[in-house]
C-alpha positions as CSV (number, residue, x, y, z in Angstrom):
1,E,54.2,-67.1,7.1
2,E,51.4,-68.9,9.0
3,S,49.9,-66.5,10.9
4,F,49.9,-63.2,8.8
5,P,48.2,-64.0,5.1
6,A,49.4,-61.0,3.2
7,V,53.1,-61.8,3.7
8,S,53.6,-62.8,0.2
9,D,52.8,-59.4,-1.1
10,I,55.9,-57.9,0.7
11,H,58.7,-56.9,-1.4
12,C,61.2,-55.6,0.5
13,S,63.7,-57.8,3.3
14,I,62.0,-59.8,5.9
15,H,64.2,-60.4,9.1
16,Y,63.2,-62.8,11.9
17,T,63.6,-60.8,15.2
18,G,62.5,-63.5,17.9
19,F,60.1,-62.8,20.3
20,V,59.8,-59.5,22.4
21,A,59.8,-60.3,26.0
22,Q,59.9,-58.3,29.3
23,S,63.0,-58.5,31.0
24,L,63.6,-59.5,34.9
25,S,63.6,-57.2,37.2
26,V,66.9,-57.5,39.2
27,E,65.5,-55.5,42.2
28,P,61.3,-55.5,41.9
29,V,59.7,-52.9,43.9
30,S,57.0,-55.0,46.0
31,T,54.1,-53.9,48.4
32,L,53.7,-55.3,51.6
33,E,51.0,-57.4,50.1
34,D,53.9,-58.7,47.8
35,I,56.3,-59.1,50.0
36,A,53.6,-61.7,52.5
37,D,52.8,-63.6,49.5
38,L,56.1,-64.0,47.9
39,S,57.6,-64.9,51.4
40,R,55.1,-67.7,51.8
41,N,56.9,-71.3,52.2
42,Q,54.3,-73.2,50.5
43,P,54.6,-74.2,46.9
44,M,52.7,-71.7,44.8
45,I,50.2,-72.1,42.4
46,L,49.6,-68.9,40.6
47,V,46.3,-68.2,38.5
48,S,46.1,-65.2,36.3
49,V,43.7,-63.6,33.5
50,G,45.7,-60.4,32.3
51,G,43.7,-57.1,33.0
52,G,40.2,-59.2,34.4
53,Q,38.0,-59.0,31.5
54,L,38.3,-61.8,30.4
55,G,38.7,-65.3,32.1
56,H,35.7,-65.0,34.7
57,D,35.3,-68.8,34.0
58,L,39.0,-69.8,34.6
59,L,38.9,-67.9,38.0
60,E,35.8,-69.3,39.2
61,A,36.6,-72.9,38.5
62,T,40.1,-72.4,40.5
63,V,38.1,-71.0,43.5
64,A,36.0,-74.1,43.1
65,A,38.6,-76.3,43.0
66,S,40.5,-75.2,45.5
67,P,38.7,-77.4,48.1
68,I,39.6,-80.2,46.0
69,L,43.6,-79.2,46.0
70,A,43.4,-78.4,49.8
71,E,42.3,-82.1,50.0
72,R,45.1,-83.6,47.5
73,L,47.8,-81.0,47.4
74,P,47.7,-79.4,50.8
75,Q,51.2,-78.2,50.7
76,H,50.3,-76.2,47.8
77,H,48.8,-72.3,47.8
78,P,46.8,-71.3,45.0
79,Q,47.4,-67.5,44.2
80,V,44.7,-66.2,42.3
81,F,45.0,-62.2,40.5
82,T,41.8,-61.5,39.1
83,G,42.9,-58.3,36.7
84,P,42.3,-54.9,38.1
85,F,39.6,-54.4,35.6
86,I,37.5,-57.3,36.8
87,P,33.8,-56.3,36.8
88,E,32.9,-55.4,40.5
89,E,30.2,-58.0,40.9
90,K,32.5,-60.6,39.6
91,L,35.1,-59.8,42.2
92,R,32.0,-59.7,44.7
93,S,31.2,-63.5,43.9
94,L,34.4,-64.7,43.5
95,G,35.0,-63.6,47.4
96,K,31.8,-64.6,48.7
97,A,32.9,-68.3,46.8
98,A,36.4,-68.1,48.6
99,I,35.2,-67.3,52.3
100,G,36.6,-70.5,54.5
101,Q,39.3,-71.4,52.2
102,T,42.2,-70.7,54.0
103,N,44.8,-72.3,51.1
104,L,43.6,-69.8,49.1
105,T,45.0,-65.9,48.3
106,L,42.5,-63.5,46.2
107,R,43.9,-60.4,45.0
108,K,43.0,-57.9,42.6
109,F,46.5,-57.1,40.9
110,T,50.1,-57.3,41.1
111,P,52.9,-54.7,39.4
112,Q,55.5,-58.1,40.4
113,L,53.7,-60.7,38.1
114,L,57.1,-61.7,36.8
115,A,58.2,-62.2,40.5
116,Y,55.6,-64.8,41.0
117,M,55.7,-66.7,38.0
118,Q,59.6,-66.8,39.2
119,K,58.5,-68.4,42.8
120,A,55.7,-70.5,41.5
121,H,55.5,-73.8,41.4
122,L,52.9,-74.3,38.7
123,S,50.9,-71.0,36.9
124,I,47.3,-71.2,35.4
125,S,47.0,-68.5,32.8
126,L,45.4,-67.2,29.2
127,G,47.1,-67.4,26.3
128,G,47.7,-63.7,25.4
129,Y,51.0,-62.7,23.9
130,N,52.7,-60.6,26.7
131,T,51.5,-63.8,29.4
132,T,52.7,-66.4,27.2
133,M,56.3,-64.3,26.8
134,N,56.4,-63.9,30.6
135,L,55.9,-67.4,30.6
136,L,59.1,-68.1,28.6
137,R,61.0,-65.7,30.2
138,T,60.4,-67.4,33.5
139,E,60.5,-71.3,32.2
140,V,57.9,-71.9,34.8
141,N,56.2,-75.2,34.6
142,S,52.5,-73.5,32.8
143,I,49.1,-74.6,31.7
144,I,47.5,-71.8,29.6
145,L,43.8,-71.6,27.9
146,P,43.7,-70.1,24.7
147,S,40.8,-68.1,23.8
148,N,39.0,-70.0,21.6
149,K,38.1,-67.0,19.4
150,D,41.7,-66.0,18.8
151,W,43.4,-68.4,16.3
152,E,46.9,-67.1,16.8
153,Q,46.6,-68.0,20.6
154,T,45.6,-71.5,19.8
155,V,48.6,-71.8,17.1
156,R,50.9,-70.5,19.2
157,A,49.7,-72.7,22.7
158,E,49.6,-75.7,20.3
159,K,52.7,-75.5,19.2
160,L,54.3,-75.0,22.5
161,E,52.7,-77.6,23.8
162,K,54.2,-80.0,21.3
163,M,57.5,-78.4,22.3
164,G,57.0,-79.6,25.7
165,V,57.0,-76.4,27.1
166,L,53.8,-75.8,28.7
167,D,50.3,-77.7,28.8
168,L,46.7,-76.6,27.5
169,L,43.6,-76.1,29.2
170,H,40.3,-76.7,27.2
171,P,36.7,-75.3,28.2
172,E,35.7,-78.8,29.2
173,D,38.6,-79.2,31.7
174,L,36.7,-75.8,34.0
175,Q,34.7,-78.4,36.0
176,P,36.4,-78.4,39.4
177,K,37.1,-81.8,39.3
178,Q,38.7,-82.3,35.9
179,L,40.8,-79.0,36.5
180,A,41.8,-80.1,40.3
181,D,43.3,-83.5,38.1
182,K,44.8,-81.0,35.5
183,I,46.5,-79.4,38.0
184,I,47.8,-82.4,40.1
185,Q,49.0,-83.7,36.8
186,A,51.0,-80.4,35.8
187,V,52.3,-80.2,39.6
188,E,53.6,-84.0,39.2
189,K,55.1,-83.7,35.8
190,R,58.6,-84.4,34.6
191,S,59.3,-82.1,31.6
192,R,62.0,-83.3,29.2
193,A,65.3,-81.5,29.6
194,N,65.4,-77.5,28.7
195,P,62.7,-77.4,26.3
196,F,63.0,-73.4,26.4
197,Q,66.2,-73.3,24.6
198,P,65.3,-73.4,21.1
199,L,63.2,-70.0,22.0
200,D,64.7,-66.4,21.1
201,L,63.2,-63.8,23.4
202,N,65.4,-60.9,22.2
203,G,63.1,-59.5,20.0
204,A,63.4,-55.9,20.9
205,E,67.2,-55.8,21.1
206,K,67.4,-57.5,17.6
207,T,65.3,-54.9,16.3
208,R,67.3,-52.4,17.7
209,S,70.4,-53.9,16.1
210,L,68.7,-54.3,12.7
211,L,67.1,-50.9,12.5
212,Q,70.9,-49.3,13.7
213,A,72.7,-51.5,10.3
214,L,69.9,-50.0,8.1
215,L,70.4,-46.5,9.2
216,E,74.0,-47.0,8.5
217,Q,73.9,-48.6,5.0
218,P,74.7,-46.0,2.4
219,V,72.4,-44.7,-0.2
220,A,72.9,-44.5,-3.6
221,A,72.9,-41.3,-5.2
């Protein structure tokens, strides 16, 4: 009702299915890079921006904050995925800025992002639907930066923050020291017990069941 303004124009039954979220893989297939990264003993700070068309300011801020984190969280290792579609000039600029930062791993893409979220001590990402569902599925401690141009992203993120599920980043937090402070606060915070419990992530299965029930209903002559 909040995000779909034409709901009052619908004159048939409306069913709430729950969120549609990707399932966790029982035996994920990993590359050699993934095996090495996921085997690292240091607590992981995972940073991802989806496809890489957006979120460059978050990536740049993370790389700039990494030396501060190396001093203040020396045991943690930022693992950054730029996205496969990041412009090459942006990727080169990030790579240049990351030279010499031994506490930072910079890669374009992994097919096993859920496995990284399951391992991560903290996940930092944009606020798109699929990424948010991945965060809810893995129940990882997380910070998200919702797009200020996407009203639904902002509303969803603010509701989840109020539930204690995640923390929000704002554009003014993307200065290196401010971002490092937010990361440290998130790493050290203690969330209330099981804030994920009220969230239903079985939307795909419930949709199938609803459609099956509709197909099995007798039709009047």
